[in-house]
N, C-alpha and C positions, 0 to 999 in steps of 0.2 A: 228283220234289214237285210237287204240283200247284200253281197261283196259289195260290189258297185255302189252301191249306197255307202256304207260303209266307208270306204275310200273315199268318196266327195267329201262325208263328213270330216273327217280325219282331214281331209286336203285345206279346206275351208278353214281348220283350226290353224292349221301349221302356215297357212297365207295371211293369215291376220296376226300371228305372232312374229312374222317377218323372218321365217327361216326360208333357207333356200332350196327349190322342190327339183328334182331329179326332172330333167326335160324341161324344167319353166324359166324363159327367157329374164334377162335383167329388167330395168323398169325403158330402161335409155333402148334398147330393142325392142319392147313391148311398141313402146312410142313409133317404133319404126314399120308398126304391121305385125309386130311378129304374134303369135297367139298363145292363150294360157296352157297349160297342159289338162287333158281330158281325166276324168278319175280311169279309165281301164289304162291310158298313158300311167297313170301312179302306180294304179296294181305291178302293171307290166314292171315297172322299175325297180319297185319293193322285191318283186320275186328275183329278179336278178341281183340286186345287189344280196338274196338271202341263197341264192347259188352260188358267187363267188363266195361267199364267207365258209359255205359249207365243203367248197375244192378246198381253202384255204387250211381247216381242219384235218379236211381228209392227209391232207400234206403232211402237214405235221405229225399226224400219227402213222402213215409209213417211214417217216425219216427217225420218231421212237422205236419201231418197230425193225428197223434195222439195228440200231443201237443194241437192242435188246438183244436180237441173234446174236450179234458179233461176241454182245459177252457171255453167254451162254457158249457160244463155242470155246471162248479164252477160259474157263471153266473146267475144258474138259480137263482128261486125265491126259500127263504126258503121253506122247505115241512112241518115245524112245528109251532104250536102256540101256546100261551099261553094268558091269561086272566091275568094282575095285580088287586092282590087286593090292590086297591087305598083307600077306607077305613082302611084296615088294615095297611096301610104304612103311612095313615095321622094319624092314632093318634101314631105313633111311631114318628111323626115328619118330614115325609118329604114332596115334593112338588107333590102336586094333581094338576089333572085338574079342577077338584071343585070348588081349592081356588088359581087361578091365579094370585091374588093380595096379596097374604098373606106374612107375614113378611120373610119366607124364598124364599119364589119364588123371592121377589126383592131383597135378599143378594146373590142369585145367580147369576141374571141375571146384577149384576155389578160384579161378579166372571168370567163370562163367557164370555165378550166382549175382555178382553184385551189378555184370550186365543183363540176365535176365530180369532183375528188378525194375532195372532204368528202364527195360523199354515192353516190361506187361503190366506195371503198376502206377505208369504214367497218369495225371489228368492234367487238363485244357486243352484249348485249341489245337497243342501242337502232339497229342498223345497216340492220336491213330498212326501219326510217324516214328514213334520211336522204337519200333520194331526195326528199324534201317539201321547196319549196323554197319561201319566202315574199318577196315584195319588196314592201315597206314606206315610209315616209315621213313626216316628223314630221307636215306639212301637206298638205293638196288644191295641187294646182297645183304640185308639185316634179317630177314627171316619173315617176312609180312606173308607170306604165300603159307610159309609153314604153320604160321599163328592161324589164321584166318582158315586154314583147313581144319588143324584141331579141334578149333573152337566151334565151328561146325557141327563136328565129327562126336563132339562131348555135347553139346546139345541135342544134338539127334538121341541121346540116350536116357533122354527126357520121358516121363511117361505120356506128357498130355502136350510137349510141343514139338513141332516139326522145324522140318532148316530149309529154306532155299540159298544155295553158297551160286556167287555169284562173281566170275574171273571180269572184274573191271579194269583189271591191266590192258588195256586192248592192244598196246603198244606190243608189249613181252609178254603174255599168257602164259601160263604154266600148265593148267590145267589140261590139257592135251597130255603132255607128257609125264604127269604125277597122276591124274585119277584114269587117263584114257576116256576121256569123253572126246567126242568129232567137234571143230575149232567152229564151224557154222553148220546150222543157222544158228546165230547166239546174240546176244545182247542189240550187237550195231545192226545186225539183219532185221530184227524188233522195230528197229529207229529207221529202219530206211524202204521198207518193202509194206507195202499194204495189203498183199496177199496172204502176209504170216501171221498165224496166231499165234498166241503164248505158248500153247500146248504144244506145238509143230515144234519149239526151240527148246523147252525144257528137257531135261533127261532122267527119267528114275535109275536109282542106284541097286544094288544089293544090301544096301541100308536102308530098311524100310522106311523111315522119316527125314530119308536127308534126298532134296533133289538139286540139280544140278543145269546153272544156264553162262554157257561159255562164253567167250569175248567176241564170237560174229568171226563175220571176216573183214578183210583188211579195207579201212577206209582213210580217205587221203585226210577229209575233214573232222577227225575222230574227236576232236577237244570239241568243235563245234555241237555236233550231235550229242556227246553228253549233257552240254549247257541248255540245250533246246527244251521247246514245250514237249513235245514228243516226250522227252526223257522223263520230263519232270512227271508227266501222266500217267506212263507206263509204272514208274516207282509208286506214284498214289492206288493203281490199279494194284499192284504187288501187296502193297503193305496193306490195302484195303480187305481183299479176294478173301484172305481166311484169318480169323482172329487167333491164333495159334502159332502162324507160322512168323519165326525170326528169319531174317533176310540178311544174311554176311555176304559183304563185297571186298573182295580181296583188290585193293586202291593200286594204282600208282605210286611209286616214291614221291614224295611232296618235296624236295627242291631241284629233283632235274627235269621234271614235267611239269604243266599245268593240268594235267586231267586231274588230277585228287583234287587241287579246289575246286575245279568244278562241280566234282560230285561231291563235296562236301555242300555244298550250296544246296542239295536238296536233300540233306540230313537234317535231323533237330540240334543236335548236339553229342553225338555217340563219334569217338575216335578213339585210334588205340595204335599203340606202337608196338614193335617187338621191341624198343630200345628205347631210353632215356631220349630224348629228341635237343639237338643243341639249342643255343637260344636263339639264332638265325632261323632255325625250322618253327620253334614254337611261335616268333613273333607271325611267319606266313601260317601257323597252324591258326592264330587269333585271328588273322582278318580274314581265314577263310571260315570264318564260325566253327572250326573245329576246337574239341574241349583240350584238357591241360592233360587229362587221364594220359598215362603212358605204362604200359606193361615193361617189367623191365625182365630181360633175359637170365 
């Protein structure tokens, strides 16, 4: 049976079933003199539909390919590096590789153990984001940046863990002064620039397992950027990219700004303060999905 004969047979079956056929007029139109489609017209219409379907599938394939290529770019190694001046940090009381058994190093060994347990041993739907750790305080000048940097340096000494330390205090960033990392490009630039890959914003250090991400260029609507879907998507990508990575945020203080509460909305339940929070801070923390845990200095 030829292709035309097959089409004619199929055409008759569809017409008997009452199906609307391509190029066929309605019964009212046929009554006004319109003709039914020929088998050849039916074949042409079916071929046109198949071509449209193929084009749609090709378009979807191109979009998937673009996403795959961007993912590959984002998993590249950081393109920049910085040498942390540990003699300068040591003079200010920070952990240094030269003194692995100092009192401050031992104190942060105690602190990091439950943090790591909570970050990597979780189960359930939220377990994939447990490696996001936010360090905050009630007010400025309470030592949150000191705590965040020391916690990251301590975790970087683990045999099977790596650390990404992010300066999330976008209004008053301190990493440039303390660690010598350029302020931009950084976190806010990743949220505002489509041409910037994650690898271009990350900064390697002279600590093998420690990578830095600075606050980025000044933005008028930093709170809205931190609350955006771009931020949520970036955090999901950073949290899921490397299974052995712990991500530590140096957050703004809780009471003077809204950024800390916005950042906390992206976390699971990990929040740390360098001092016990006063009651009104704890109320804000609970409303922001922060936990009640606090590190006493």
